[in-house]
N, C-alpha and C positions, 0 to 999 in steps of 0.2 A: 570388631566391629567388620562389617563385612561390604562390599559393594557387591553388585549386580546391575545386569544389564537385560531388558526385554525385547520380545523378538515377535511380530505378528504379522500378520496379513499387510497390512499396512506398510511397511520398512519394504515388502519386496513388489506389492501390487502396485506399482504407480500408474494404471487406469485411468483414462479419462481424466475424473477432479482430483484423485485423490493425491495426485503429486501437491495440488497447491493446499490440503488440508492437511497434510500431515502433520504439520504443525501443532498447528490447533489441534488435530483430533487425539495427538499425542498428550495434550494437556491437558484436554477431558478425561482421558482415560486413564492418566496418571492420579484425576479427583476421584474418579470414581474406585480406582484399586487402595488408594490410601483409605477410603472412606471403609472399604472391609475388610482393610490390614490394622485400622485402627481400634476395634474390640477387643482385638488380642495382643497389641505391643505400643498401643498409647501410641506416643509420637515418638518413639526410636527409630522410626522409620520414614526418610525423605524420600520422594521420587522426584526429579527433574525431566521431560518425556523420557528417552528412552534410557535414562541411569538413575541410580537409586545408592542411596544411603544410609544405612541402619547400624546401631551401637548397642551392645548388649554387654551387660558384665554377669555373664555368665559361664560357665566351664564348657568348655570345648566341646566336651556329647551333648549340652544342651544347646548349643550353636547349633550343632550339625543338625536335632530336631527340630530346631527353628528354620533352618532354612529348608528342608523338608517339607515343612508347613506351607511355606511363601510359596513353595514349587508347586503347591497341590491347588494354592487359591488363584495364580496364576493360570495354571492346567485348566481349569474350569473356567476361566474368559477364555480358553482359545487362544493361548500365549506362551510361546517360551521364554523358558529365562536360565541366565547364567548366571552363579553366585559365588564369589571367591569367599568364604568364610574364614574367621582368627586370623585377622591381618592386623595389626597396631597402626601401620604407615599405609595409605592410599590415596591416589592420588585423585579426585574428582574437581571435573568440571576445569578450572586454572586454581585451583587451592592443591598443597599438602596439607595431609593432615595427621597429625603426629599423636596417638593417645599416648605413647613412652613419656614424652618430653612435656605434654603439654601443649605444644605451640600447633600454628598452622604458618604457611606460606605461600608464597606464589609460585605456582607449577607450572611450566612451559612443555609441550611435547619435543621430542628430541626431533630433529634438523626442523624445527619450524622457528626461523627467525620470525619475531616482530617486523613488521611495516608498516610504516607510517606517510602520512601526507606530508609531502615536501613544503617548509615553508615557504619557499619560491613558487607555490603552485597557484594557479586561478582562485583561487576561493575565498571569502569574504574574510579581513582582518580577525574579527572578533572569534570565528572559526579555527583557524592558525592559533593565536592565543590561546584558545581552551583545549587544544589538544596536547600539550604535553599539562597540563593542570588538572586534566580530565585520569591521565595518565599517573599521575604521583597520586592521585586521591584513592585511586581504586589499588595499586600495590600497597599503601597504606591500610587499608581496609582490609585488603588479606595477609596482613601482615599480625601475629602475634607481639613482634616489639621490636626495637631498631634494630638488633643484631640479627635477626632473619631476612630485614626489607634491605639490609647490608647485603649479605648476601647471596640474595635473587637478583638481584635490581641489576648488574651490569648488561645483559643481555637488551634489557630497554633501554638503557643509558646510549649506549654505544650506537643503536639502532636508532635513538630521536637524534644525536649526533649526524650521524648519516644523512639524513635529511633533512638538515639546514639549522636546526628548535637549538636555542643557546640557552638551554635550561638543564639545572643539574637537580636528579631527583632528589629528597628529602624527606627522612621518616614524618611526618605527622599523626602523633595521635590523635583519637576520637576527641578527646578534652578538647585539642587544640582546632579542630576542624566542625565543632558543634556549631550547627546554623545560629545565627540571630535571630530573635523576636523581629517575624516578616510584617510588613504593615500591611492595612486591610488591602484586600481584594478589589479590585474594580473590573468593570465589563470591560476590554480592551480588543479594538479592532486592530487587524495586524494587516501592515502593507508589505507584501511579500516578492518585489523587482530582483530579478535576477541578477548577480554579479559578474560581473568581468574587467576584468584590469584595463581593458583597451577603453572600456569607456571614463572618458577623461570629467565627464558630469560628475560633482558630487549628489546623487539622485537622492539621499535620506537627509540630505540639508535643503535643498529646494522641497522636498514634501514637505516638511515640517515648517519652512516658511510658507508654504500655501496654507498651512492647516492654521497657523496663528494670521496672516491674512484675510482667511476665508472666514474663521469666526475669533474675533478679536473679542478682547470683552465688555459686555454689555449684549453681546449677539444675542438670539433668544437660544441659538443653540449651541453655545459655548459650553453650556455645562457637559453636553454629551460629546460634542467634538473640540478636543483638546490637546495638547501635547502629552496627558496623561493618560488618554482613552486613544487615541490615535497613535501608533507607535511603527516603526519599520525594523524589520526581518531579510537581510537579504536570504535569497537560495542560491543556489550554486547550479552551476552550468554543467552537462554533462562532461567526464574529464576523456582526455586525449583515448585512452584503453575503449570505453563507450564507443566516440564515434569511429572508430578503427574496426572495432567490431559490428557493428552497425554498418559500415560501408561493407564489409566482407561479407557480410549477411547478405544484402541485397546483391551482390556481385555473384557470389558461387550459389543465390538461391535460382534454383530449375525455373526454366522457364513456361509456367503454366499458361493453356491458354485463356486469356481475359475473363470471360465470363463463359457458363455453357449457352448453346447452341438454341435459338429461339425454337420454341414448339409451337408455337400459335398457327393454327391449321390455316388460315389467313396470313401469308406471309405480310404483305400490305397494309394488316391492320393492327398488327404490332404497336402497342401503344410507345415503344421507347425506340423504332427502327432499329429491332431485328435483338436487342438485349436488352429485353424482359427478364429474365432471370440473374441480371447482376445481382450482386450480394455488396451489404457492407457500403451503400451510396447515401450520399443526400442529391436529392432530386426536387424539382420545380413543377406545380401544376400549375396553369394558366387557365383561368376561366375568362372567355369573351362572351360578353352578350349586348346586344343591342350596340350601342358607340363605346363601350366602354368595357374593359378589363381588371381583375385582380387576380393575384399572385398569391403564389404558397409555398413555402418549403416546407418540407418535410424530409425523415431518414428512414432506412429499414437497414437493420445488420440483417436478414434474413434476405430468400428472395423478393426481389419487387414485383414478383408478377403476384405471390402471396399478399402482400401488402396491399396490393390496386385492388383485390378481389377482398379485400375489408373496407376499403374505402368506397366501391360500388355498394358494398351493403350500406354503408350508411346513407349513402344516397338513396335509395330504394324503399328502405325496412323505418321508417318512420320514429322509432321506438330508439334506432342511432343515429337520431338529428344532431344531438350534442356531443359526440363522439370527437370532433374534429372544428376548427375551423372553419377548414373547407368545407365539410360536411354543413355544418351551420348556413354558409354562405348558398349552396347548392339549396337547398331547402328555401333559403330566402328569395330564389328566384322562382320556386317550384310554386310557392304562394301566391306568387305578384304574376302567374302565369306565363314569365319570361322566358325565352327559346337561349339555350347556352349551348357551348362548344368548349369540350377541358382538350388541351394538350397538356402530352408530361417531356419534361431533357431531365437528364444528370448533371448537375451539377459539379458534381467534386466524388473523390474519392476515398475512405479513409480508413484506417482500426478502427474497431470496436476494443471494448475499456479492457486493459490489460491488468490481471490482477500484479504483476510484476512492478511495473508503472505506477499502477496505480492511476491511469490517469483513460480516458475516452475523447479520442480524436474527432470520429464519428457524432459524438452531442457537440463538441468545441467546434467539430465544421461548422454544424448546422447553426450554430449561438453566431458564430461569424457574418456568416450571410442576412442574418437577422437585423444586426447591430447595423454593420459597415454596409451594406445592399439593404436596406428598406424599400428601396424600389421594387427589387424582387422577389418581397414579403410581405406585401402589403396588407394580406388578412392574417399574418400571427400577431400574435397578442405577447406584449413586451414581460407578461408574466411568465412564457415559457424562458426567458432566459434563467429563471432562477430552478428552474424544475431541476429533480435530484437527477442521476443518470439511471435510467432504466435497466442498462447491459449489466450493471454491476449487479443485481440482484443475486442472479446464477451461479454467482462466486459466495453467497452466502452459507453458511452450513445447513441454515432452517430449509432451505430450498434444494440444498441435496441429498439426491436418492444412489443409495449404496449400489456399488458394481459388483454382482452377483458371478 
């Protein structure tokens, strides 16, 4: 049995987008390398990101030759690899594999103490209940028998007790944990309210009560909206560490200028009163014509001046008249020979899509104004509320341009 680790440019060059695609890139690379290794070694080799494991029933000399061949394949792809060959016991991920005894058991790195969510923490009860059961299920799956299970679970049991979980870890064989036949799948719509212990209202009960009252038996939509198709699952709020870290980051962050200075030639004609180069903003355009006015809410992650240039292009070139709801309105006024005047202002600032939080505060803020302040967005359509975030696309691997 041999254990190896691959090294490549993506592990050291965390420039630009390489940081966020590292895990995905490793997975894709592993699939490609396995396709090159399989013709020679079949299914005897497995790769997981930057770790791998191989099993061969060959003499030591043959194993050393296989090791050299694998190194050559990795080298031809611009990768370095470290291989430990002729081992009978290896620690791979969270499992110790023993070829001598034909057993396997949980593995915990030295000085790596398990730490679990406290039983009294501000989490949904279903999450708290699932934690010890999930740990027990995983430890049972990576233990070859009950004896190996009992040898390896002492640290996990102590960690559970320290976290306030009154649960005894018990070995369960695969036959015992075999899933029962599942019922047919339904198209389920989930309601995900945030959970907080300080909220006394039973949100889940009230939600289900509203579903029953709104769609009683005999209702036209009762087959679509009922307790079997509308379900609730609480989402977790940020923990104390996240709150403290966010606060410290905000306080310690160097004070940067709010925006770049305005570069308009005539400062008095700046559309945003000297803030035309603002970024990551939600803005409002007000169109005044005769005795009435219309409003439009938009957003831009980049420089507002560039966004304004795109708007003006849609106002001046007829082939772009349907680009936005604002441009449609402007061309309607032009077709009627109406005079109009446009003014701009910043409504709010927000961060754009983050690949860490998977949330775009900028798009959310724009939707907030459209929903909660319709008088400020009379030209916007309700269909804009269901549009996907355009800022997330730059994090997709298909749109990634390699850094050289």
